C-alpha positions in Angstrom: -124.9 164.2 84.0 -121.9 166.3 82.9 -120.9 164.6 79.6 -117.6 166.3 79.2 -114.7 164.9 81.2 -112.4 167.8 80.2 -113.1 170.9 82.3 -112.2 173.4 79.5 -114.6 171.7 77.1 -117.4 171.5 79.7 -116.9 175.3 80.3 -117.1 176.1 76.6 -120.3 174.0 76.2 -122.0 175.6 79.2 -121.1 179.0 77.7 -122.7 178.0 74.3 -125.8 176.7 76.1 -126.2 179.9 78.1 -125.8 182.1 75.0 -128.3 180.2 72.9 -130.9 180.0 75.7 -130.6 183.8 76.3 -131.0 184.4 72.5 -134.2 182.4 72.2 -135.5 183.9 75.5 -134.7 187.5 74.4 -137.4 190.0 73.8 -135.8 191.5 70.7 -136.7 188.6 68.5 -139.6 189.4 66.1 -143.0 187.7 66.5 -144.4 185.6 69.3 -142.0 184.5 72.0 -140.3 181.1 72.2 -140.9 178.9 75.3 -137.4 178.1 76.4 -136.3 175.2 78.8 -132.6 175.6 79.8 -130.7 172.5 81.1 -133.2 170.4 79.2 -132.7 166.8 80.4 -128.9 167.3 80.3 -126.7 169.9 81.9 -125.8 171.6 78.6 -128.9 170.8 76.5 -131.8 173.2 75.9 -135.2 173.3 74.2 -137.0 176.2 72.6 -140.6 175.7 71.3 -142.9 177.9 69.3 -146.4 177.0 68.0 -149.1 178.7 66.0 -152.5 179.5 67.5 -154.1 176.7 65.5 -151.9 174.1 67.0 -154.5 171.6 68.3 -152.7 168.6 67.0 -149.6 170.2 65.5 -147.0 168.9 63.1 -143.9 168.9 65.2 -140.7 169.9 63.3 -137.3 170.1 65.1 -134.0 171.7 64.3 -130.9 170.6 66.1 -128.0 172.7 67.3 -124.6 171.2 68.1 -122.0 173.4 69.8 -119.3 171.2 71.3 -115.7 171.3 70.2 -112.5 169.2 70.0 -109.8 169.1 72.6 -106.9 171.3 71.5 -108.5 172.1 68.1 -111.7 173.9 69.0 -114.4 174.0 66.3 -112.4 171.8 63.9 -115.6 170.1 62.8 -117.7 173.3 62.5 -120.2 172.6 65.2 -120.5 176.3 65.8 -121.9 176.5 62.2 -124.3 173.6 63.0 -125.7 175.6 65.8 -126.1 178.6 63.6 -127.8 176.7 60.8 -130.3 175.1 63.1 -131.2 178.3 64.9 -131.4 180.3 61.6 -133.6 177.7 59.9 -136.0 177.6 62.8 -136.3 181.4 62.9 -136.8 181.5 59.1 -139.6 178.9 59.3 -141.2 180.7 62.2 -141.2 184.0 60.3 -142.7 182.4 57.2 -145.5 180.8 59.2 -146.3 184.0 61.1 -146.7 185.9 57.8 -149.6 183.7 56.7 -153.1 185.1 56.8 -154.4 181.7 58.1 -152.4 179.9 60.7 -151.4 176.3 60.3 -151.0 173.7 63.1 -147.2 173.5 63.4 -144.9 173.4 66.4 -141.2 174.3 65.8 -138.7 173.0 68.3 -135.0 173.9 68.6 -132.9 171.4 70.5 -129.5 172.1 71.7 -127.7 168.8 71.6 -124.3 168.6 73.4 -121.4 166.2 73.3 -121.5 164.7 69.8 -117.7 164.5 69.8 -117.6 162.6 73.1 -120.4 160.7 74.8 -123.3 160.9 72.4 -125.5 163.7 73.8 -128.3 163.0 71.3 -128.4 159.3 72.5 -128.8 160.5 76.1 -131.6 162.8 75.0 -133.3 160.0 73.1 -133.2 157.9 76.2 -134.6 160.8 78.2 -137.6 161.2 75.8 -136.5 164.5 74.2 -137.4 163.2 70.7 -140.8 161.7 71.7 -143.6 163.1 69.6 -141.5 164.8 66.9 -142.4 164.2 63.3 -139.3 165.4 61.3 -135.9 166.5 62.5 -133.5 168.7 60.5 -129.7 169.3 60.9 -126.8 170.1 58.6 -123.1 169.5 59.0 -120.1 171.4 57.5 -117.8 169.5 55.1 -115.8 170.0 52.0 -118.7 169.4 49.6 -122.5 169.7 49.4 -124.4 166.5 49.8 -128.0 165.8 50.8 -126.8 162.6 52.4 -123.5 160.9 53.2 -123.2 157.3 54.6 -122.2 158.1 58.2 -121.3 154.7 59.8 -121.9 152.9 63.0 -119.3 153.4 65.8 -118.3 151.6 69.0 -115.6 152.8 71.3 -113.7 150.6 73.7 -111.3 151.1 76.5 -108.8 148.3 77.2 -106.8 148.0 80.4 -104.0 145.5 81.0 -102.9 144.6 84.5 -99.4 143.0 85.0 -96.8 143.1 87.8 -94.1 145.7 88.4 -90.5 144.7 88.8 -87.0 146.2 88.2 -86.4 146.0 84.5 -82.6 145.5 84.8 -82.1 143.6 88.0 -84.9 141.0 87.9 -87.2 141.5 84.9 -88.3 137.9 85.1 -90.3 138.7 88.3 -92.5 141.1 86.3 -95.5 140.7 84.1 -95.2 143.3 81.4 -98.5 145.2 80.7 -96.8 147.3 78.0 -96.0 144.1 76.1 -99.7 143.2 76.1 -100.6 146.7 74.8 -98.0 146.5 72.0 -99.0 143.0 71.1 -102.7 144.0 71.0 -101.8 146.9 68.7 -99.8 144.5 66.4 -102.7 141.9 66.5 -105.0 144.6 65.1 -102.4 145.4 62.4 -102.4 141.8 61.3 -106.2 141.7 61.4 -106.4 144.6 58.9 -105.7 142.2 56.0 -109.0 140.4 56.7 -110.9 143.6 57.4 -113.5 144.9 54.8 -112.5 148.1 53.1 -115.4 149.9 54.8 -114.3 148.9 58.3 -112.2 151.2 60.4 -110.2 150.5 63.6 -108.1 153.3 65.1 -106.8 154.1 68.6 -104.1 155.2 71.0 -102.1 153.9 73.9 -103.2 156.3 76.7 -100.9 154.8 79.4 -97.7 153.0 78.6 -96.0 152.8 82.0 -94.2 155.0 84.4 -90.4 154.7 83.9 -88.1 152.7 81.6 -86.5 150.8 84.5 -89.9 149.6 85.9 -91.7 146.7 84.2 -95.1 148.4 83.5 -97.8 146.9 85.6 -100.6 148.8 84.0 -101.4 150.0 80.4 -104.5 151.5 78.8 -105.7 151.8 75.2 -108.7 153.5 73.7 -110.0 152.5 70.3 -112.8 153.4 68.0 -114.4 150.7 65.7 -116.5 151.7 62.7 -118.6 149.8 60.2 -121.4 150.7 57.7 -124.1 149.0 59.8 -124.8 147.8 63.3 -124.7 144.2 62.1 -121.2 144.6 60.6 -120.1 146.5 63.7 -120.9 143.6 65.9 -118.8 141.3 63.7 -115.9 143.7 63.8 -116.2 144.2 67.5 -115.9 140.4 68.2 -112.8 140.2 66.0 -111.1 143.2 67.7 -111.9 142.0 71.2 -110.3 138.6 70.4 -107.1 140.6 69.5 -107.2 142.2 72.9 -107.8 139.0 74.8 -105.1 137.0 73.0 -102.5 139.6 74.0 -103.4 139.1 77.6 -103.1 135.4 77.3 -99.7 135.6 75.6 -98.2 137.9 78.2 -99.9 136.6 81.3 -101.7 139.9 82.0 -105.2 140.3 83.2 -107.4 142.3 80.8 -110.5 144.5 81.2 -112.4 145.5 78.1 -115.1 148.1 78.5 -117.3 149.5 75.7 -118.5 153.0 75.6 -121.9 153.8 77.1 -123.4 154.8 73.8 -122.9 153.2 70.4 -123.4 155.5 67.4 -125.7 154.1 64.8 -125.4 154.6 61.0 -127.5 157.4 59.6 -130.6 156.1 57.8 -131.3 157.9 54.5 -134.7 159.4 53.8 -134.9 159.7 50.0 -138.0 162.0 50.0 -136.4 164.5 52.3 -133.1 164.3 50.4 -134.9 164.9 47.0 -136.7 168.0 48.3 -133.7 169.4 50.0 -131.6 169.1 46.8 -134.3 170.8 44.8 -134.4 173.7 47.2 -130.6 173.9 47.4 -130.2 174.0 43.7 -132.6 177.0 43.6 -130.2 178.7 45.9 -127.2 177.9 43.8 -125.9 174.9 45.8 -123.8 172.5 43.7 -124.2 168.9 45.0 -121.8 166.1 44.5 -122.8 163.1 42.3 -124.6 160.0 43.6 -121.6 157.9 42.6 -119.4 160.1 44.9 -121.9 159.5 47.7 -122.0 155.7 47.3 -118.2 155.4 46.9 -117.3 157.8 49.6 -116.5 157.2 53.3 -117.6 159.4 56.2 -117.3 159.5 59.9 -119.9 158.8 62.6 -122.5 160.9 64.4 -125.1 160.4 67.1 -127.6 161.8 64.6 -127.6 158.3 63.3 -129.4 157.2 66.4 -132.0 160.0 65.9 -132.8 158.6 62.4 -133.8 155.3 64.1 -136.6 157.0 66.2 -137.8 159.9 63.9 -137.5 160.7 60.2 -134.7 163.2 59.7 -132.2 164.7 57.2 -128.5 165.4 57.9 -127.0 167.1 54.8 -123.5 168.3 54.5 -122.5 171.7 53.2 -119.4 173.4 51.8 -118.0 176.4 53.8 -115.7 177.9 51.3 -112.6 176.0 52.2 -111.0 172.7 51.1 -109.5 172.2 54.6 -110.3 168.8 56.1 -112.4 168.4 59.3 -110.6 167.8 62.6 -107.6 170.0 61.5 -106.4 173.4 62.7 -107.1 174.7 59.2 -110.8 173.7 59.5 -111.1 175.5 62.8 -110.0 178.7 61.1 -112.3 178.1 58.2 -115.3 177.4 60.4 -114.8 180.7 62.2 -114.3 182.8 59.0 -116.6 185.3 57.5 -116.6 183.3 54.3 -118.3 180.4 56.0 -121.3 182.6 57.0 -122.6 182.8 53.5 -122.6 179.1 53.1 -124.1 178.4 56.5 -127.0 180.8 56.1 -127.7 179.5 52.6 -127.9 176.0 54.0 -130.3 177.3 56.8 -132.5 178.7 54.1 -132.6 175.4 52.2 -133.5 173.6 55.4 -136.3 176.1 56.1 -137.6 175.7 52.5 -137.6 171.9 52.9 -139.6 172.2 56.2 -142.2 174.4 54.4 -142.5 171.7 51.7 -143.1 169.1 54.4 -145.9 171.3 55.8 -147.6 172.3 52.6 -146.7 169.9 49.8 -149.5 167.3 49.5 -148.4 163.8 50.3 -144.8 164.6 51.1 -145.1 164.0 54.9 -146.5 160.6 54.3 -143.8 159.8 51.8 -141.2 160.8 54.4 -142.8 158.6 57.0 -143.0 155.7 54.6 -139.3 156.0 53.7 -138.5 156.0 57.4 -140.6 152.9 58.1 -139.1 151.0 55.1 -135.5 151.8 55.7 -135.7 151.2 59.5 -137.5 147.8 58.9 -134.7 146.8 56.4 -132.0 147.7 58.9 -133.7 145.8 61.7 -134.1 142.7 59.6 -130.4 142.8 58.7 -129.4 143.3 62.3 -131.8 140.8 63.8 -132.4 138.1 61.2 -135.1 135.5 61.9 
C-alpha cells in the first residue's frame, strides 16, 4: 500500500527509493554485486543483499535506511542521514569482509524502510516477513548528542470524530448539537487529566476540523492525538484514560463520537547492553563523546517504529550529534541535516556501526551475549505487559 497520504511526500519517498536501488544495483560499486529487490513488500521499500562465498548458514546482519520527511519541514529529523549511515556502514562491512584471505559465512542486508514519521513502515515490513531470519539489525538516528541508547517510548495515535447537528447559530441555535463544543470540551478534559498523568506520559494533538462558518452550529469536528508512555503496559493505561475524556465530551454535548486508533502502535525501544557497550567502545576510538548514563536515564525521547523491530530481532539504535544544537522537527534542523558539517559526523557513525558489526562476527561469545540480552529484556517486557 502507499503509506503516505500526502502526494508531495509520497513523491519524495519514491524518489529516494529509486535513487538508493539504482545505487546498490550500479556496476561502479567495488567488489561483488548486490542482489537488489525494488518495491520490496511496500511501494517505497527496498532490499539489497550481499553474501560471501562461504555462506552456507550465514550470520545475517541488516542495516536500515530511513528516507522519509516531515510535511512542510523536509528532513527536520535527519532521515536523509539515517539512510546515508545505513548504506555507508553496509558498504564498509562488505569491503572489510571481501579483504579477508578466508571468507566467513555472513550475509549483509540493507533494508530501505519508509514512513517512520507516519504509518510505521517497519511495522508493515515486520508483518510482511521482511525481518524473518535476521540475526542483528543496525541503525543510527541524528540528534543533539551522542548516545548508544535513548529510551524511545511507546506511542499510540488516535483520531476522534464528533457528529452533531447543524443549525443557524443566531436564529435558532437551540436546534443544533454543537460538535465544536465536544471537541473543545475533550481538549479541556485532557488538560484537567494532566495533573494525574505521570511525568513520563505525553498527550498532544490538534483539532483538524472545527466547523465551516461562525454562523453555522458545527455538525462535525475531528481531532488527532498522539499518546506516549515508556512501555506498552503504561500506554494501555493512558489510552483508557484519554478515551474516557473523549467519550465524556460526547455525553455532555449530546454528540455521537467515533474513536479510531492508528493501524500501527509504536513500541518502546528495547535496550541491548552488549551491543551498546561494544558500540561505545568503537565510537570512543573514533573520537565520539557520549553523554552520561544519568543523562540517558533522566532524559526523554520520542517514538520510533524501530522499537517494534527490537521485539523481533536484536538491534541497536544509537543517536549521533551532527554538528548543530538545533532541535529535531524544526527548520533549523532541516538546514543542519543537509549541511556539509553533518557529513563528518554521519560517516563517523557509519564507521562505528561497521566496527560493531565486525565485533559481532569475530569477537568470541559476543553474538550469544547479544542474543541473551534480547531474550531477557523481551521476556521482562512481556511479563510486565501480560502479567499472569
